[in-house]
N, C-alpha and C positions, 0 to 999 in steps of 0.2 A: 504495500499499499504506499509505504513512504517514498519508494524507489518510483511510484507512478507519478504520485505528487510532484517529486523533486523533476521528474521528466517533464511532466505538464509545465511546470514552474519556468525549466530553462526553454521549453518550446517557446512559451509566453513571452519571456523576455527577447530573445531572438527576434521572435516576430516583430516587436515593437520598435527593433531597430530599423525597420523599413523607413519610417519617417525622419531617421536622426542620424543616418550613417552618412560619410563622407569623408572629405580630407580635414578631420577634426582636430588634429594635433593635441589629442588628449583632452579634448574640452567636450562635454557632453551638450548637446543640442542640435539644431537642425544643421544638416551638409548644404552642400551648394546645389545639390537637386534634392527633388522630393520623391524621386521613385528609384529604388535600385535595382539595378541590372543583374540580378541573380545572387548566388551565394559568393562568398570569398574564397571558398576552396579550402585547400590546405596549405601549411606554411612550408615554405622552399627550404632546402638544404637539410633535409633530416632534422628540424629542429627539434630540440627535448628541452623541458624544463627542467633545471637543477635545483633551484632554490626559490620558493620552499619545494622541500622533497614531493614528488606528486604522490597523492594518495595518503599524504600524511596526516595525522590528526594533533600536531604540535607547533603547526605555524603561528608566530606571535601575533596577537592581534595589533592592528595598527602597522602591520608592514609595509615599508615605504616603497619597496622594489622587488621585481621579479628577475632572475637571472636564468638566462638559457644559455645552450651551444648548438652550434650548427655546424656541418660538416661543408666548410667553404664559408666566404664572406657573403653577407647579405648586400644587393645592389647597394651603393652610396646613397643616390636619390631617393630612396624606398619610402612609401608611407605606410608601414606595417606597424602596427600594435596589436594589444588584445583588448577586447571587451571581456572586463571584469564583472562577472554577477555573482552576487551571494544570496545566500538563502532567506536572508531578512527582506529579500525583493529590492534592496539598492544595488547600483550597477554605475559603472564608468566605463570609460576607455582609459589605456595606459597611455604614457608617451611614447615616443618614438625610440627604436632601438639604439642603443648607443654602445660602441665596442669598450668592452673592459678586460682586463686581464684575469687569468684564472684566480690569484692571489686576492682580489677585490670580493670573490663569492663568499658570502657567510658560510659557515660549518655549522652543523653538519649540512651536506649538499649531496644530490646524486651525481653520479660520475656518467660520463658522456658513453654511449655505447662505440663509439668510434675513435680512432686516433686523430691526433692534429687537429682538435675542433677548436673555432672561433668562439669567442663569449662575447655576450651583449647582456646587457642591463636595460631594463624598461621601468620606469617611474610610474608608480601609481598616480595619476593626476585626479583633479576633481574638477565639478563643473566650473567652468570659465576662471580656470587656475587657483581656485581654491583647495584646500587641504581634505583630503577624502580619508577617512578611516573604515579600516576593514574591523567590524567589530568582533567581540569574543564569541565564540561557540557558533561560528559560521561556516558554513560549506560553501567553498569559493569555486567556481568554473572559471578557466581563461579560454575564451573563443578567440579564434585567429581572426583578424581583421586586417583588410588592405583597404586603409583611408584613402587612396588615391583612385580606387577604382569604383566607388560607390556602390557596394555591395553589401548583402546582409551575413554578419557573421553565424556561422552555423556550427562549425568544426570544434570540438573542443580538444584543446591541445593538453589540457593537464587540469585534474582538481586536487584540493587540498581541504582542512578543516584548520580552523584556528583554535587556539587554547581557550 
């Protein structure tokens, strides 16, 4: 029952994006056009979330940044980000991906499944540049978004729970 409610909530959240996706630069609100042209697909370059550890139940509330690895670099002029949806119904887009070193990733974190990864961080943004706080005891899903394509995020890259 809880899984079906969670799936329904995730579907409803993704459906609501139809009116607000676009090149959002981490800002929740209307995009440049009102009708998305399909879904955003899957992330490129075998992207894997490293921190917080996918499927974990101990991520800190108020988490400011998500860290990922890719097999190869992302295009330098991309508009990629995540649509972050939490079980309370709150949601936001993250900021653009910025390249970081492995040493910058908090521990513990997941290890990439491939050698020579490229590491990125994406900040959890809030509406119109405000601070966005993930609350305690929240189930959080990260959906892939390509803000440059005016598409609807639907592919869940990772999920985790806060303490």
